[in-house]
N, C-alpha and C positions, 0 to 999 in steps of 0.2 A: 504493499500500499503506501509506503512511503518512498519506494523509488517510481511509480505512477505520480507521486503529485511532484515529488523532485524534478522529472522529466518535463512537465507541464508549466512548470515556473520556470524554468530556466530555457527552454525553446527547442529542448532535443540533447540529446548527449550520442557520444560513440563518434565514429570515424564521419559521419554527413553532416554535423556541424563542423569538425575540423575544415573539411573540405570546403563549405560552404563560406566558413571566414578566410580560407585562404585565397579563394576566388575572388572574395570583395577585396581586399586587401591590392590583389592582382589588378583591379579593376582603378581600385582608387589612385594606384603610381603612375600610368599616363594620364590621368588626370590633372594630376599635379602638376607635371612635366609641362604639359601643353597650357595648362591655364597660368601659372606662378611661374616656373623656370623660365622657358623659351621667351617669355616677353619680356624678362628682365634681360637676360643676354643680349636680344635683338637690341632693347633700349641701350644699354652697355655700349654695344658695337655702334650704333650710331653715334652716341655720344662722344668719344675716342676719334671715330671718321670725322667730324667736325670739328674737334681739338686737330686733329693734323693737319686740315685744309684752311685754318686760318691763314690770312695775309693782313699784310699793311692795306690800310683803307674800308677795310670790312666796318660795315656797322654794327655790332652787337650789343646785346643786354646783359648785364650780369645776374647772378641769382639775386642779389639786392635791389635790382629794377634801378639800378644806374645805367643809361643810355650814351654810347659814346661812340666816337670811330678810334680804329687801332691805329696809333701811330707810330709804333714800333714794336718788335717784340726780341725777347732774348728766352734760354731755355725756359724757365717756368712761370716768367711774369710776362704780363705786355702793358705797355704804357697806351693808356686811349686819352682822347681829348673829347670833354662833355659838353662844351658849348661854345659859342662865339667870340667869347671872351678866352679863348684858347685853356683854360684849365684842364690841367693833366694829373690822371690819377694812374698809379701804378698798381693792376691788379694780379691776382694769381690765375694761369690759364684756368685752373678748375674751377674760379669762381665765374666763368662764361657759361650763362644760361643757353645762349643762343644766338646765331646770327641772323639778323635782321634783314639786309643787304649787302647784296657780296662786293667788291672793288670791283668786278668786270661789268655788274649790272649797274652799277651808279652811273658808269661813264658813258 
């Protein structure tokens, strides 16, 4: 009698419940890959490509919301000009959020 009640409460015992659990896990792993891991890697790849294709004259927006034009670049830093008054700010490359206008498109 106790085994019968225990089987009803747990949803089954034995190899069938183990197999169904393994199948459920096997179905969840690809879902996690396609919903979480793959889009994150794609976004990271696009950001790295954008960082590698920066050039002098590009108009950019920083993660802080500062909009400016790239004046010069060094290894990890970029000098941007932010206004007509020639205000120049040195920022890290990693602080660039997006490229608004490429230098070739502005001409």
